[in-house]
C-alpha positions in Angstrom: 15.9 17.4 -51.1 18.8 15.3 -50.8 17.4 11.7 -49.6 20.3 11.8 -47.3 18.7 14.7 -45.6 15.4 13.7 -45.6 16.4 10.4 -44.0 18.1 12.1 -41.5 14.8 14.3 -40.7 12.6 11.0 -40.4 14.8 9.6 -38.0 15.3 12.6 -35.9 11.4 12.8 -36.1 11.0 9.3 -35.0 13.7 9.7 -32.3 11.3 12.6 -31.1 8.2 10.5 -31.0 10.1 7.7 -29.1 11.2 10.2 -27.0 7.8 11.5 -25.6 6.3 8.1 -25.9 9.3 7.0 -23.0 7.9 10.4 -21.1 4.3 9.7 -21.2 4.9 6.0 -20.4 6.7 6.9 -17.2 3.8 9.4 -16.2 1.0 6.8 -16.7 2.6 3.8 -14.6 3.7 6.5 -11.7 0.1 7.8 -11.6 -1.2 4.2 -11.4 1.0 3.1 -8.7 0.3 6.1 -6.7 -3.6 5.6 -7.0 -2.9 1.9 -6.0 -1.0 2.5 -3.2 -4.0 5.5 -2.0 -6.0 2.8 -2.1 -3.9 0.2 0.2 -3.4 3.4 2.7 -7.3 3.6 2.8 -7.9 0.0 2.9 -5.2 -0.1 5.9 -7.2 2.7 7.8 -10.6 0.9 7.3 -9.0 -2.2 8.9 -7.8 -0.2 12.2 -4.3 0.2 11.1 -4.1 3.9 12.4 -4.7 2.5 15.9 -3.0 -1.0 16.0 0.0 -0.2 14.1 0.4 3.8 14.2 4.2 3.4 13.1 3.8 1.6 10.1 0.4 4.2 9.2 2.7 7.2 9.7 5.3 5.9 7.3 2.8 4.9 4.6 1.2 8.3 5.0 4.7 10.5 4.6 5.6 8.2 1.7 2.7 8.7 -0.1 2.4 12.3 0.6 6.2 12.5 -0.9 4.9 10.4 -3.7 2.5 12.8 -4.4 5.0 15.6 -4.6 7.3 13.7 -6.5 4.7 13.3 -9.2 3.7 17.0 -8.9 7.3 17.5 -9.6 7.2 15.0 -12.6 9.8 12.9 -11.1 8.3 10.1 -11.6 10.8 7.3 -11.1 10.9 8.9 -7.3 7.0 8.7 -7.3 7.0 5.4 -8.0 9.5 4.0 -6.0 8.0 5.9 -2.9 4.5 4.5 -3.9 5.6 1.2 -3.8 7.4 1.7 -0.2 4.1 3.5 0.8 1.9 0.7 -0.1 4.3 -1.9 1.5 4.0 0.0 4.5 0.3 0.3 4.4 0.0 -3.8 3.7 2.3 -4.1 6.6 0.2 -1.9 8.9 -3.0 -3.6 7.8 -1.8 -6.9 8.2 -0.3 -6.0 11.8 -4.2 -4.7 12.4 -5.6 -7.8 11.5 -3.3 -9.8 13.4 -3.9 -7.7 16.6 -7.7 -8.2 16.1 -7.2 -12.1 15.8 -5.3 -12.2 18.8 -7.6 -10.4 20.7 -10.6 -12.3 19.5 -8.7 -15.6 20.3 -8.0 -14.4 23.7 -11.8 -13.5 24.2 -12.4 -17.0 23.1 -9.9 -18.6 25.6 -11.6 -16.7 28.2 -14.9 -17.6 27.8 -13.9 -21.3 27.2 -12.0 -20.7 30.6 -15.1 -19.7 32.4 -17.1 -22.2 30.7 -14.8 -24.8 32.1 -15.1 -23.2 35.4 -19.0 -23.3 35.5 -18.9 -26.9 34.2 -17.0 -27.7 36.9 -18.6 -25.9 39.6 -22.0 -27.5 38.5 -20.2 -31.2 38.7 -19.1 -30.6 42.1 -22.3 -29.1 43.2 -23.8 -32.5 41.8 -22.0 -34.8 43.6 
């Protein structure tokens, strides 16, 4: 066999292996990104975001569903993009839920302080 032909075959084989490796490396990050965004949606749901930030949760779930569809269709770039968007939406929803809970707790605390002050003023007035 001619050494030029042999080198050509070796180079073609190496390029084919690199191409396969590139395809496999696209799938792995896309699958991981979808899994991470799925966990972010679950965390936001457990934080009460479905009730406290429904629009953001709806958006996160829709993008998550589309990311899964893109992954099934082997469109790994689209799956990664949608998974990142779903994760961002879920994190925003969770932050809004946490903020709403903190605001409600602060309001409740302020109400308790107001009631205690009124009772203290009433007690002071009665003693005088």
